[in-house]
C-alpha positions as CSV (number, residue, x, y, z in Angstrom):
1,M,46.0,4.4,11.1
2,V,45.6,3.0,7.9
3,F,48.7,4.2,6.7
4,C,49.6,1.4,9.7
5,S,47.7,-1.2,8.7
6,S,48.5,-0.8,4.5
7,L,52.0,-0.2,5.9
8,S,51.9,-4.0,8.2
9,Q,50.1,-6.1,5.3
10,L,52.6,-4.8,2.2
11,L,56.0,-6.0,4.6
12,N,53.5,-9.4,5.5
13,L,52.7,-10.0,2.0
14,T,56.6,-9.4,2.1
15,R,57.6,-12.1,4.8
16,D,55.2,-14.3,3.0
17,I,56.9,-13.9,-0.3
18,L,60.4,-14.6,1.4
19,I,59.8,-18.3,3.4
20,L,57.8,-19.1,0.0
21,L,61.4,-18.4,-1.7
22,H,62.9,-20.0,0.8
23,I,61.7,-23.6,1.2
24,I,61.5,-23.3,-2.6
25,L,65.7,-22.5,-2.4
26,I,66.7,-25.6,0.0
27,F,64.8,-28.3,-1.3
28,F,66.2,-26.9,-5.5
29,F,69.1,-27.1,-3.5
30,F,68.0,-30.9,-2.0
31,Y,67.6,-31.6,-5.1
32,L,71.2,-30.4,-6.4
33,S,72.2,-32.6,-3.8
34,G,70.5,-36.0,-4.4
35,R,72.6,-35.9,-7.5
36,T,75.3,-36.6,-5.4
37,N,74.5,-38.4,-2.6
38,E,73.3,-42.0,-1.9
39,R,69.8,-42.9,-2.8
40,K,68.8,-44.2,0.5
41,K,70.4,-40.9,2.2
42,F,69.0,-38.6,0.3
43,F,65.5,-40.3,0.6
44,L,66.1,-40.0,4.7
45,R,66.8,-36.2,4.8
46,F,63.4,-35.9,2.5
47,L,61.5,-37.7,5.3
48,F,63.5,-35.5,7.9
49,L,63.0,-32.4,6.1
50,V,59.5,-32.7,5.9
51,S,59.3,-34.4,8.7
52,L,60.9,-31.9,10.7
53,L,58.5,-28.5,9.1
54,L,55.1,-30.8,10.0
55,I,56.7,-31.0,13.5
56,I,57.4,-28.1,14.4
57,L,53.6,-26.3,12.2
58,L,51.9,-29.0,14.2
59,I,52.5,-27.9,17.7
60,V,53.4,-23.9,17.0
61,L,49.8,-24.3,16.0
62,L,49.0,-26.1,19.4
63,I,50.4,-23.7,21.6
64,K,48.0,-20.7,18.8
65,L,45.5,-22.6,19.9
66,N,46.0,-22.3,23.2
67,L,48.0,-20.0,24.5
68,P,46.2,-17.0,22.5
69,T,48.2,-13.6,22.7
70,L,47.1,-10.4,20.5
71,R,49.8,-9.3,17.8
72,P,51.0,-5.8,18.0
73,I,49.4,-4.7,14.9
74,F,45.6,-4.8,16.8
75,Y,47.0,-2.5,19.5
76,C,47.2,0.1,16.1
77,N,43.4,0.7,15.1
78,L,42.0,0.6,18.7
79,N,38.7,0.5,16.1
80,Y,38.5,-3.4,16.1
81,T,35.9,-5.3,16.9
82,L,36.1,-8.5,18.8
83,S,35.7,-10.8,15.4
84,D,38.5,-9.1,15.0
85,R,40.1,-10.0,17.3
86,L,39.9,-13.4,17.5
87,Y,41.3,-13.1,13.9
88,F,44.0,-11.5,15.5
89,N,44.5,-14.1,18.9
90,D,47.2,-15.5,17.3
91,S,50.6,-13.9,17.6
92,F,52.9,-16.7,19.4
93,P,55.4,-17.7,18.8
94,S,55.8,-16.9,15.3
95,S,55.8,-20.2,12.8
96,H,57.1,-18.1,9.8
97,T,60.2,-17.6,12.0
98,A,60.7,-21.0,12.9
99,I,60.2,-22.3,10.0
100,S,62.8,-21.0,8.0
101,M,64.7,-21.4,10.7
102,A,65.1,-25.1,10.6
103,L,65.2,-24.8,6.9
104,F,68.8,-22.5,7.7
105,L,69.4,-25.3,10.3
106,F,69.0,-27.8,7.7
107,S,70.7,-26.0,5.0
108,L,73.8,-25.9,7.7
109,Y,73.7,-30.1,8.4
110,Y,72.5,-30.9,5.3
111,L,73.3,-29.3,2.8
112,N,76.8,-28.2,2.8
113,Q,78.3,-29.0,-0.5
114,F,76.9,-26.1,-0.7
115,K,79.0,-23.8,-0.1
116,Y,77.1,-19.8,0.7
117,L,74.5,-21.9,0.4
118,P,74.0,-21.5,4.4
119,V,74.9,-18.0,4.6
120,I,71.1,-17.3,2.3
121,S,69.8,-19.2,4.8
122,L,70.9,-17.3,7.3
123,I,69.9,-13.8,5.2
124,L,66.8,-14.9,4.8
125,T,66.3,-16.2,8.7
126,L,66.6,-13.0,9.2
127,I,65.1,-10.7,6.8
128,I,61.7,-12.8,7.9
129,A,62.3,-12.6,11.3
130,F,62.6,-8.4,11.4
131,L,60.2,-8.1,8.6
132,S,57.7,-10.5,11.7
133,Y,58.5,-8.3,13.9
134,L,58.1,-4.6,11.7
135,S,55.1,-5.9,10.1
136,L,53.5,-5.5,13.9
137,M,51.9,-9.4,13.9
138,H,54.5,-10.4,16.5
139,W,56.1,-9.5,19.0
140,L,60.5,-9.4,20.2
141,S,59.3,-12.9,22.1
142,D,57.3,-14.6,19.3
143,I,60.3,-14.3,17.4
144,I,62.5,-15.8,19.5
145,F,60.7,-18.5,20.9
146,G,59.8,-19.6,17.7
147,A,64.0,-19.6,16.8
148,A,64.6,-20.9,19.8
149,F,61.6,-23.7,19.9
150,S,62.6,-25.2,15.6
151,I,66.5,-25.3,16.6
152,A,64.8,-27.7,20.1
153,I,63.3,-29.7,17.9
154,F,66.0,-30.0,14.6
155,Y,68.2,-30.9,17.2
156,I,66.6,-33.1,19.1
157,L,65.4,-35.1,16.0
158,H,68.4,-34.3,14.7
159,F,70.2,-36.4,17.9
160,L,67.1,-39.1,17.3
161,T,68.7,-39.7,13.7
162,R,71.8,-38.8,13.4
163,R,73.2,-42.3,12.6
164,Y,70.4,-42.4,9.5
165,L,71.1,-39.2,8.2
Protein backbone atom coordinates (compact mmCIF):
# COMPACT_ATOMS: atom_id res chain seq x y z
CA MET A 1 0.00 0.00 0.00
CA VAL A 2 2.87 2.41 0.75
CA PHE A 3 4.34 1.73 -2.70
CA CYS A 4 1.03 2.63 -4.34
CA SER A 5 0.87 5.91 -2.46
CA SER A 6 4.51 6.97 -2.95
CA LEU A 7 4.53 6.09 -6.66
CA SER A 8 1.29 7.99 -7.10
CA GLN A 9 2.79 11.03 -5.39
CA LEU A 10 5.86 10.90 -7.62
CA LEU A 11 3.76 10.64 -10.77
CA ASN A 12 1.48 13.42 -9.56
CA LEU A 13 4.49 15.68 -8.96
CA THR A 14 5.79 14.87 -12.44
CA ARG A 15 2.39 15.74 -13.89
CA ASP A 16 2.35 19.07 -12.04
CA ILE A 17 5.83 19.93 -13.32
CA LEU A 18 4.83 19.04 -16.89
CA ILE A 19 1.69 21.20 -16.81
CA LEU A 20 3.76 24.10 -15.52
CA LEU A 21 6.32 23.50 -18.27
CA HIS A 22 3.50 23.38 -20.83
CA ILE A 23 2.09 26.72 -19.65
CA ILE A 24 5.54 28.36 -19.69
CA LEU A 25 6.26 26.95 -23.16
CA ILE A 26 3.02 28.30 -24.66
CA PHE A 27 3.39 31.73 -23.04
CA PHE A 28 7.05 31.94 -24.16
CA PHE A 29 6.21 31.17 -27.78
CA PHE A 30 3.22 33.46 -27.55
CA TYR A 31 5.59 36.23 -26.43
CA LEU A 32 7.84 35.46 -29.41
CA SER A 33 4.85 35.64 -31.76
CA GLY A 34 4.09 39.13 -30.43
CA ARG A 35 7.20 40.43 -32.12
CA THR A 36 5.82 39.55 -35.54
CA ASN A 37 2.08 40.17 -35.02
CA GLU A 38 0.47 43.55 -34.84
CA ARG A 39 0.05 44.92 -31.33
CA LYS A 40 -3.77 44.85 -31.17
CA LYS A 41 -4.05 41.26 -32.40
CA PHE A 42 -1.36 40.18 -29.93
CA PHE A 43 -3.23 41.80 -27.03
CA LEU A 44 -6.58 40.26 -28.08
CA ARG A 45 -5.02 36.81 -28.37
CA PHE A 46 -3.47 37.23 -24.94
CA LEU A 47 -6.90 38.10 -23.51
CA PHE A 48 -8.37 35.10 -25.32
CA LEU A 49 -5.78 32.73 -23.82
CA VAL A 50 -6.11 34.06 -20.28
CA SER A 51 -9.91 34.11 -20.40
CA LEU A 52 -9.95 30.58 -21.89
CA LEU A 53 -7.82 29.24 -19.04
CA LEU A 54 -9.82 31.09 -16.37
CA ILE A 55 -13.19 29.98 -17.75
CA ILE A 56 -12.05 26.36 -17.92
CA LEU A 57 -10.66 26.46 -14.38
CA LEU A 58 -13.78 28.12 -12.99
CA ILE A 59 -16.23 25.71 -14.62
CA VAL A 60 -14.10 22.67 -13.72
CA LEU A 61 -14.01 23.87 -10.11
CA LEU A 62 -17.79 24.29 -10.08
CA ILE A 63 -18.26 20.80 -11.52
CA LYS A 64 -15.89 19.32 -8.93
CA LEU A 65 -17.79 21.01 -6.11
CA ASN A 66 -21.18 19.85 -7.34
CA LEU A 67 -20.30 16.34 -8.55
CA PRO A 68 -17.95 14.86 -5.95
CA THR A 69 -16.19 11.73 -7.21
CA LEU A 70 -13.62 9.75 -5.28
CA ARG A 71 -10.17 9.48 -6.81
CA PRO A 72 -8.94 5.98 -7.73
CA ILE A 73 -6.09 6.24 -5.23
CA PHE A 74 -8.65 6.29 -2.44
CA TYR A 75 -9.37 2.63 -3.19
CA CYS A 76 -5.66 1.78 -3.10
CA ASN A 77 -5.47 2.23 0.67
CA LEU A 78 -8.57 1.28 2.61
CA ASN A 79 -7.24 2.82 5.85
CA TYR A 80 -8.24 6.33 4.86
CA THR A 81 -10.37 8.29 7.30
CA LEU A 82 -13.41 10.45 6.59
CA SER A 83 -11.24 13.58 6.34
CA ASP A 84 -9.07 11.80 3.76
CA ARG A 85 -12.21 10.91 1.85
CA LEU A 86 -13.12 14.59 1.64
CA TYR A 87 -9.63 15.33 0.28
CA PHE A 88 -9.91 12.65 -2.42
CA ASN A 89 -13.44 13.69 -3.40
CA ASP A 90 -12.63 15.90 -6.41
CA SER A 91 -11.71 13.57 -9.23
CA PHE A 92 -14.19 14.56 -11.95
CA PRO A 93 -13.16 16.18 -14.33
CA SER A 94 -9.39 16.38 -14.79
CA SER A 95 -8.35 20.03 -14.66
CA HIS A 96 -4.77 19.21 -15.71
CA THR A 97 -6.01 17.54 -18.88
CA ALA A 98 -8.48 20.34 -19.60
CA ILE A 99 -5.83 23.07 -19.25
CA SER A 100 -3.29 21.10 -21.26
CA MET A 101 -5.80 20.45 -24.05
CA ALA A 102 -6.69 24.16 -24.17
CA LEU A 103 -3.00 25.04 -24.46
CA PHE A 104 -2.59 22.53 -27.28
CA LEU A 105 -5.56 23.94 -29.20
CA PHE A 106 -4.30 27.48 -28.69
CA SER A 107 -0.89 26.52 -30.05
CA LEU A 108 -2.53 24.74 -32.99
CA TYR A 109 -4.71 27.69 -34.00
CA TYR A 110 -2.80 30.78 -32.96
CA LEU A 111 0.87 29.78 -32.76
CA ASN A 112 1.09 27.76 -35.95
CA GLN A 113 3.96 29.87 -37.28
CA PHE A 114 6.18 27.78 -35.01
CA LYS A 115 6.37 24.54 -36.94
CA TYR A 116 6.90 22.00 -34.14
CA LEU A 117 5.16 23.74 -31.25
CA PRO A 118 1.72 22.12 -31.78
CA VAL A 119 3.38 18.69 -31.98
CA ILE A 120 5.33 19.28 -28.76
CA SER A 121 2.18 20.63 -27.12
CA LEU A 122 0.19 17.56 -28.19
CA ILE A 123 2.89 15.24 -26.81
CA LEU A 124 2.85 17.12 -23.48
CA THR A 125 -0.94 16.92 -23.39
CA LEU A 126 -0.91 13.17 -23.95
CA ILE A 127 1.80 12.63 -21.32
CA ILE A 128 -0.13 14.73 -18.77
CA ALA A 129 -3.34 12.81 -19.49
CA PHE A 130 -1.51 9.48 -19.20
CA LEU A 131 0.17 10.51 -15.92
CA SER A 132 -3.21 11.60 -14.55
CA TYR A 133 -4.47 8.09 -15.10
CA LEU A 134 -1.28 6.31 -14.06
CA SER A 135 -0.92 8.29 -10.82
CA LEU A 136 -4.42 7.13 -9.78
CA MET A 137 -5.57 10.72 -9.48
CA HIS A 138 -8.26 10.36 -12.16
CA TRP A 139 -10.49 7.77 -13.73
CA LEU A 140 -10.34 7.44 -17.51
CA SER A 141 -13.76 9.10 -17.77
CA ASP A 142 -12.41 12.15 -15.86
CA ILE A 143 -9.62 12.56 -18.39
CA ILE A 144 -11.84 12.08 -21.45
CA PHE A 145 -14.45 14.52 -20.13
CA GLY A 146 -11.75 17.07 -19.18
CA ALA A 147 -10.34 16.97 -22.71
CA ALA A 148 -13.78 17.05 -24.40
CA PHE A 149 -14.95 19.87 -22.14
CA SER A 150 -11.83 21.89 -22.95
CA ILE A 151 -12.31 21.33 -26.68
CA ALA A 152 -15.93 22.50 -26.43
CA ILE A 153 -15.05 25.66 -24.47
CA PHE A 154 -12.19 26.45 -26.84
CA TYR A 155 -14.37 26.18 -29.94
CA ILE A 156 -17.20 28.19 -28.37
CA LEU A 157 -14.79 31.01 -27.49
CA HIS A 158 -13.07 30.69 -30.86
CA PHE A 159 -16.42 30.96 -32.65
CA LEU A 160 -17.43 34.02 -30.60
CA THR A 161 -14.11 35.86 -31.10
CA ARG A 162 -12.80 34.62 -34.47
CA ARG A 163 -13.35 37.89 -36.33
CA TYR A 164 -11.22 39.78 -33.78
CA LEU A 165 -8.34 37.32 -33.60
